[in-house]
N, C-alpha and C positions, 0 to 999 in steps of 0.2 A: 175435536177437529171437524171443521166443516169444509166441504169441497163445493165450490161454485163453478159451474160450467155454463158457457154461453156461446152462441154461434158467432158473436162479435167479440174479438179479442180487445177491442178498444173500450168496451164497457168494463171489462175486467181490469184493464190498465188504468182507467179512471178511478176505479175503486181502490187499486193499489196506491195510486198517487194520493187519494184522500187519506189513506192510512199513514203514508209517509208524512204528509202535511200535518196530520194530527200529532204525530210523534214530535215533529219540529216545534209545534205550538204548545207542547206539554200537555196535550189532551190524551188521556189513556184510551187506547184502541186495541183491538185484537192484533196479535202478531200475524203477519200474512206473508205470502210468498206466491209469485206468479210463475206458472210453468207453461212453457210453449211445447206442444207436441213435437214440432220440428226441431227444436233446439235441445230439449230434455228428454229425448226418446227413451233412453234406458230407464230413467226414473218413472216416466209415464207408463211404460210397459210393465214395470214392477208394481205400480199402484193398480193398473187395470187387472193384473193377474190376482192381486190380493183382494180386489173388490168383486171378482167373478163369483166366488161361492156365496158371498154375502148378499150381493145385490146385482143380479144380471142386467137390470135396467141401467144401472150406473155404467157397467162395462160397455153396454151399447152406446150410451151417450159419449163415453170417452173415446170411442172409435170414430165418432163423427165431429167432435169439437176440436178446434185448433188450440184452445188454451184452457187453463183451469186456475182458479185462485184458491189457495189453501189458507184457511183461517184457524187460528188456535184460540178458542174461547176458554174462559175459566168457568167451570161448573158453579152454579149457585141456585139460589131459590128465586122464584118469580117475585118481582117487586110487590105485587098485590098480596102475596102470601107472606112476605118477610115481615116480621113483627118489629124488627129494629131499623127498618129502612128510613124512617123519618126521624130517627134519634138525632139531636143536634150535633153529636160527635161525628156523624156521617155526613155532614153538611159538605165537606170538601169533595167527597166521592159523588154526592148528588150533583154538585156544581160541575164537576168534570164530565159526568154523564150528559148533562144538559148542554154543555159546550160541544160535546161530540154530536149530539142530535142537531145542533145549530149548524155546525160545520157540514154535516151530511145534507141538510137542507139547502144551504148556500151552494154546495157543489152539485146539487141535483142527484145525490146518491140515494136511491130508494132503500 
């Protein structure tokens, strides 16, 4: 799980929109969810309390930020270290990953 925080909720909303668009286009992308501190205060507080013993810096950020994007990635090996990455059987997965990169590029999603 990855937490992204940003001082501009609009940046996170655009990333969430890109994930939704990818889903509708059939492009595999991480599952994601947008939380607003003002609207999701109970969940926000629970996450901040859980983060405090693990990463005090994150707890401080959560106190100052209006929104966070939660992304769920699948663990795997780096493409450069993966021996089967370029196997012809994995062409579809590689094509999907390329489509996701192009979509991010078109939407200006860093």
